[in-house]
C-alpha positions in Angstrom: 115.3 79.4 108.5 114.3 83.0 108.9 114.5 86.0 111.1 118.1 86.7 110.1 118.0 90.2 111.7 117.7 89.3 115.4 119.4 86.6 117.3 117.8 87.8 120.6 114.1 87.6 119.6 112.6 84.2 120.2 111.4 82.3 117.1 107.8 81.4 117.7 106.7 77.7 117.1 104.5 78.6 114.1 107.5 80.3 112.4 109.8 77.3 112.7 110.3 75.4 109.4 113.4 73.1 109.9 112.5 69.5 109.2 114.0 66.3 110.6 115.9 65.8 107.3 117.2 69.4 107.2 118.5 69.1 110.8 120.1 65.7 110.2 121.7 66.9 107.0 123.0 70.0 108.8 124.8 68.0 111.4 126.1 65.2 109.2 127.3 68.0 106.8 128.9 69.8 109.7 131.3 66.9 110.1 131.3 65.8 106.5 134.4 68.0 105.9 138.1 68.3 105.4 138.8 68.8 109.1 137.2 65.6 110.1 139.3 63.7 107.6 142.3 65.3 108.9 141.4 64.5 112.5 141.0 60.8 111.6 144.4 60.9 109.9 146.1 62.3 112.9 144.4 59.8 115.2 146.2 57.1 113.2 149.1 57.8 115.6 147.1 55.9 118.2 146.7 52.8 116.1 143.3 51.7 114.6 141.6 50.1 117.6 142.5 52.8 120.1 141.7 55.6 117.6 138.2 54.2 117.0 137.5 53.7 120.7 138.6 57.3 121.4 136.7 58.6 118.4 133.4 57.0 119.4 133.5 57.6 123.2 134.9 61.2 123.1 132.5 62.2 120.3 129.5 60.7 122.1 130.2 62.5 125.3 130.9 65.8 123.4 127.6 65.5 121.6 125.6 64.9 124.7 126.3 68.6 125.3 125.2 69.3 121.7 121.8 67.8 122.7 121.7 69.8 125.9 122.5 73.1 124.2 120.1 72.1 121.3 117.2 71.7 123.7 117.9 75.1 125.2 117.6 76.6 121.7 114.3 74.7 121.1 112.9 75.8 124.4 113.9 79.4 124.2 113.9 80.0 120.5 117.1 82.1 120.6 120.7 81.5 119.5 123.4 79.9 121.8 125.2 83.2 122.3 121.8 84.9 123.2 121.2 82.1 125.7 124.6 82.8 127.3 123.3 86.1 128.4 121.3 84.3 131.1 124.4 82.9 132.7 127.1 85.4 131.8 125.0 88.5 131.9 123.8 90.7 129.0 127.2 92.3 128.6 129.1 89.4 130.0 127.9 87.3 127.1 130.3 89.2 124.9 133.0 86.9 126.3 131.6 83.6 125.0 130.5 85.4 121.9 134.1 86.6 121.3 135.4 83.0 121.9 132.7 81.6 119.6 133.6 84.2 116.9 137.3 83.4 117.0 136.9 79.6 117.0 134.4 79.5 114.1 136.5 81.9 112.1 139.4 79.5 112.9 137.4 76.4 111.7 136.5 78.3 108.5 140.2 79.0 107.9 141.1 75.3 108.6 138.6 74.0 106.0 139.5 76.7 103.6 143.2 76.0 103.7 142.7 72.3 103.1 140.4 73.0 100.2 142.9 75.5 98.9 145.4 72.7 98.7 143.0 70.9 96.4 142.8 74.0 94.3 146.6 74.0 94.2 146.7 70.4 93.0 144.1 71.2 90.3 146.2 74.2 89.1 149.2 71.9 89.1 147.4 69.5 86.8 145.9 72.2 84.6 148.6 74.8 84.5 151.7 73.1 85.8 151.9 75.4 88.9 154.1 74.0 91.7 152.0 72.4 94.6 152.1 73.7 98.2 155.4 72.6 99.8 157.4 72.9 96.7 159.4 76.1 95.5 156.9 78.5 94.1 154.0 76.6 95.6 152.7 79.7 97.4 151.1 80.8 94.1 148.7 77.9 94.0 147.8 78.0 97.6 147.1 81.8 97.5 144.9 81.3 94.4 143.1 78.5 96.2 142.4 80.6 99.3 141.1 83.4 97.1 138.9 81.0 95.1 137.5 79.3 98.2 136.8 82.6 99.9 134.8 83.9 96.9 132.8 80.7 96.9 132.1 81.1 100.7 130.9 84.7 100.2 128.6 83.5 97.4 127.3 80.7 99.6 126.2 83.0 102.4 125.0 85.8 100.2 121.4 85.1 100.9 121.8 84.5 104.6 120.8 81.4 106.5 118.5 80.2 103.7 121.3 79.8 101.3 123.3 77.9 104.0 120.4 75.4 104.2 120.3 74.9 100.5 124.1 74.2 100.3 123.7 71.6 103.0 121.0 69.8 101.1 123.0 69.6 97.9 126.4 69.1 99.4 125.6 66.2 101.8 124.4 63.9 98.9 127.5 64.5 96.8 129.8 64.2 99.8 128.3 60.9 100.9 128.8 59.4 97.4 132.5 60.5 97.5 133.3 58.9 100.8 131.8 55.6 99.7 134.0 55.9 96.6 137.1 56.6 98.6 136.3 53.8 101.0 136.2 51.3 98.2 139.5 52.6 96.7 141.3 52.4 100.1 140.1 48.9 100.8 141.0 47.7 97.4 144.5 49.1 97.9 145.1 47.6 101.4 143.1 44.8 103.0 141.2 46.0 106.1 142.9 43.3 108.2 146.3 44.9 107.5 144.9 48.3 108.5 143.6 47.0 111.8 147.0 45.2 112.6 149.2 48.1 111.6 151.6 49.2 114.4 152.3 52.9 115.1 156.0 53.8 115.1 157.1 54.4 118.7 158.4 57.9 117.8 155.0 58.9 116.4 152.6 57.3 119.0 149.9 59.6 120.5 148.9 59.2 124.1 145.3 58.1 124.7 144.4 61.1 126.9 145.9 63.5 124.4 143.7 61.9 121.7 140.6 62.3 123.9 141.3 66.0 124.3 142.0 66.3 120.6 138.7 64.8 119.6 136.8 66.6 122.3 138.1 70.0 121.2 137.1 69.2 117.6 133.6 68.1 118.6 132.9 70.7 121.3 133.5 73.4 118.7 130.1 72.5 117.2 128.3 72.4 120.5 128.2 76.2 120.8 126.4 76.4 117.4 123.7 74.0 118.6 120.9 76.4 119.5 121.6 78.5 116.4 119.9 75.7 114.4 117.5 74.1 116.9 115.7 77.4 117.5 114.2 76.9 114.0 112.7 73.4 114.6 109.1 72.8 115.9 110.0 69.3 117.1 111.7 68.5 120.4 113.5 65.4 119.1 115.0 67.6 116.3 116.8 69.6 119.0 118.2 66.6 120.9 118.3 63.3 119.1 118.6 64.4 115.5 121.6 66.7 116.1 123.3 64.0 118.2 122.9 61.2 115.7 123.6 63.4 112.7 126.8 64.7 114.2 127.9 61.2 115.3 127.3 59.7 111.9 129.3 62.5 110.3 132.3 62.5 112.6 132.6 58.7 112.9 132.2 58.0 109.2 134.5 60.8 107.9 137.2 60.4 110.6 137.1 56.7 109.9 137.8 57.4 106.2 140.7 59.7 107.2 142.0 57.1 109.6 142.1 54.1 107.2 143.3 56.2 104.3 146.3 57.5 106.3 147.1 54.1 107.6 146.9 52.6 104.1 149.3 55.2 102.8 151.6 54.5 105.8 151.5 50.8 104.9 152.1 51.2 101.2 154.8 53.9 101.6 156.4 52.3 104.6 156.3 55.6 106.7 153.6 57.4 108.8 153.5 61.1 108.5 150.7 63.1 110.1 151.3 65.9 107.6 150.0 63.6 104.9 146.6 63.3 106.7 144.8 66.1 104.8 142.2 65.0 102.3 143.9 66.6 99.3 147.1 64.7 99.8 145.2 61.5 100.5 143.1 61.9 97.3 146.2 62.6 95.3 148.2 59.6 96.6 145.2 57.3 96.1 144.9 58.5 92.5 141.3 59.6 92.9 141.7 62.4 90.3 140.1 65.7 89.6 136.6 64.7 90.7 137.8 63.9 94.2 139.5 67.3 94.5 136.3 69.1 93.4 134.3 67.2 96.0 136.8 68.2 98.7 136.3 71.8 97.7 132.5 71.2 98.0 132.9 69.8 101.5 134.7 73.0 102.5 131.6 74.9 101.4 129.1 72.7 103.3 131.1 72.8 106.6 131.9 76.4 106.4 128.3 77.3 105.7 127.7 76.2 109.3 130.9 77.8 110.6 130.1 81.1 109.1 126.5 81.1 110.3 127.7 80.4 113.9 130.4 83.1 113.7 127.9 85.6 112.3 125.5 84.8 115.1 128.2 85.5 117.7 129.1 88.8 116.1 125.4 89.8 116.0 125.1 89.1 119.7 128.0 91.6 120.4 126.7 94.2 117.9 123.0 93.8 117.9 122.5 96.5 115.4 124.3 94.5 112.7 122.0 92.3 110.6 123.1 88.6 110.4 123.5 88.9 106.7 126.1 91.6 107.1 127.7 89.8 110.0 128.2 86.8 107.7 130.0 89.0 105.2 132.3 90.4 107.9 133.3 87.0 109.3 133.9 85.6 105.8 136.4 88.4 105.0 138.2 88.0 108.4 138.3 84.2 107.9 140.0 84.8 104.5 142.8 86.8 106.2 143.2 84.1 109.0 143.6 81.4 106.4 147.0 82.7 105.5 148.4 82.0 109.0 149.7 78.4 108.2 151.7 80.0 105.3 153.4 82.3 107.8 154.0 79.5 110.4 155.2 77.2 107.8 153.3 74.1 109.0 149.5 73.5 108.7 149.7 70.6 111.2 151.4 72.7 113.9 148.9 75.5 113.3 146.0 73.1 113.5 147.1 71.4 116.8 147.8 74.8 118.4 144.3 75.9 117.4 142.7 72.7 118.9 144.5 73.4 122.2 143.0 76.9 122.2 139.5 75.5 121.4 139.6 72.9 124.2 140.9 75.4 126.7 138.3 78.2 126.1 135.1 76.3 125.1 134.8 73.6 127.8 134.2 75.9 130.7 131.7 78.0 128.7 129.6 75.0 127.8 129.7 73.7 131.3 128.5 77.1 132.7 125.6 77.4 130.2 124.4 73.9 130.9 124.8 74.1 134.7 122.9 77.4 134.8 119.9 76.3 132.6 119.5 72.7 133.9 120.6 72.8 137.5 120.0 76.4 138.6 117.1 77.5 136.6 115.4 74.2 136.1 115.0 74.5 132.3 113.2 77.9 132.4 114.5 81.2 131.1 112.6 84.4 130.6 113.6 85.3 127.1 112.0 88.7 127.4 114.8 89.6 129.9 117.7 88.6 127.7 118.3 92.1 126.3 116.8 94.2 129.1 119.0 96.6 131.1 118.6 96.1 134.8 116.5 93.0 134.1 116.8 89.4 135.5 120.1 88.8 133.6 121.8 92.1 134.2 123.7 91.0 137.3 126.4 93.6 138.1 126.5 96.3 135.4 125.5 93.6 132.8 128.1 91.1 133.9 127.8 87.9 136.0 131.2 87.8 137.6 130.6 84.3 138.9 130.5 83.0 135.4 133.5 85.1 134.2 135.6 84.0 137.2 134.6 80.4 136.6 135.7 80.7 133.0 139.1 82.1 134.0 139.6 79.3 136.5 138.5 76.7 134.0 140.9 77.9 131.3 143.8 78.1 133.8 143.0 74.6 135.0 143.1 73.3 131.4 146.5 74.9 130.9 147.8 73.2 134.1 146.3 69.8 133.5 146.6 69.4 129.8 150.1 68.1 129.9 150.0 66.2 133.2 151.2 62.7 132.4 148.6 60.9 134.5 145.8 62.6 132.5 147.6 62.7 129.1 147.9 58.9 129.2 144.4 58.2 130.4 141.3 60.4 130.3 142.6 63.8 129.2 141.9 67.1 130.7 138.9 68.5 128.8 135.9 66.7 130.4 137.5 66.8 133.9 137.9 70.6 133.6 134.2 70.9 132.4 133.0 68.9 135.4 135.1 71.1 137.8 134.0 74.3 136.0 130.3 73.4 136.4 130.7 72.7 140.1 132.6 75.9 140.7 130.0 78.0 138.9 127.1 76.3 140.9 128.9 77.0 144.2 129.8 80.6 143.3 126.2 81.3 142.3 124.9 79.8 145.6 127.3 82.1 147.5 127.0 85.4 145.6 123.7 85.2 143.7 121.0 83.1 145.5 118.2 84.4 143.3 117.2 82.0 140.5 115.8 83.6 137.4 
């Protein structure tokens, strides 16, 4: 990858160097992380069969949008947040950029906190420090957050090129680890027992709620799509490769989290979603120090993508800041945000509230961008106009109010429909709200802005 300084300027085909393997590794690595394990563990509240059906179907539908956004990046050569200028307006794009900035900082914090728990366990083994959740356990978790944040700053020190190198190294070690964990789990509890395990009625999760949960997790990656596909010279690397890479990563790693959590529930006689994080699972399975070190590595591989996407969003808002410096800024802010679960007192409660936020704000944005590019503008944007005052994408004082109003309606709809029993027990609210948002945007643009760029 190159051209770290400008997210608006289109990357010419002859400058694009990302290979099929690099793209595949990036998207497998994006989901080869602590958060995916945790998602699989929490999905155990649906039972094995329902959890796997939800995981595959909701992920596949989410990653169709990853392919759609990925193709836009390939076709235009600019980042996702730069692309959003065409639909939201040059200044209006600050809204999706701010949303993207907050959610990727949030994901960085999620992965960092889980990895910090691994550091805490290592410090417990080496120095006898109390682990998180025990009296005095704050020392280990604070040390873990500081250590992980330093590693993240080192990992992005050279910009997007260092991100790519971390992905190449990390994905190999992480895949070896999940094979190891799978073998250990299946030696501990037969797979047939895992499939037949019944969820306690008090802990059971509704199907629609699970669909929204998985959708929010996966859609978070969609808005990073063009940030990577703008660097590939091959069309299939912008559509098929990200789709299958992301699907392999999410299904495999959530599956490990799912069967590990169920196996612990079977052996301990109790299911507790708070025990779904990889550090706790690795400790209870007796995987040792090596496993904890690999969990720390997975945080670096996933957060390399998170930080790059957050940095791109910041650079879209403040175009005079180079991407390299944007990465430093978001890494520091993410370190501060990582302490929130300590204040709340529960990582699970913090995580689920964060997922509700992601599903609420991201769905309408993705729907608007895809509707504008594919249905209104017929796959053609004039990238020379993306930063131009009074140009094709200036709209009203730099803001396309049809997009902003649609986003407001979409987020309000999600809030109203998210806990409606009929949806919570069936299809969930996320994809329905996206469909409605796309339709509202298309109609508003027909009424108030008939000109197609």
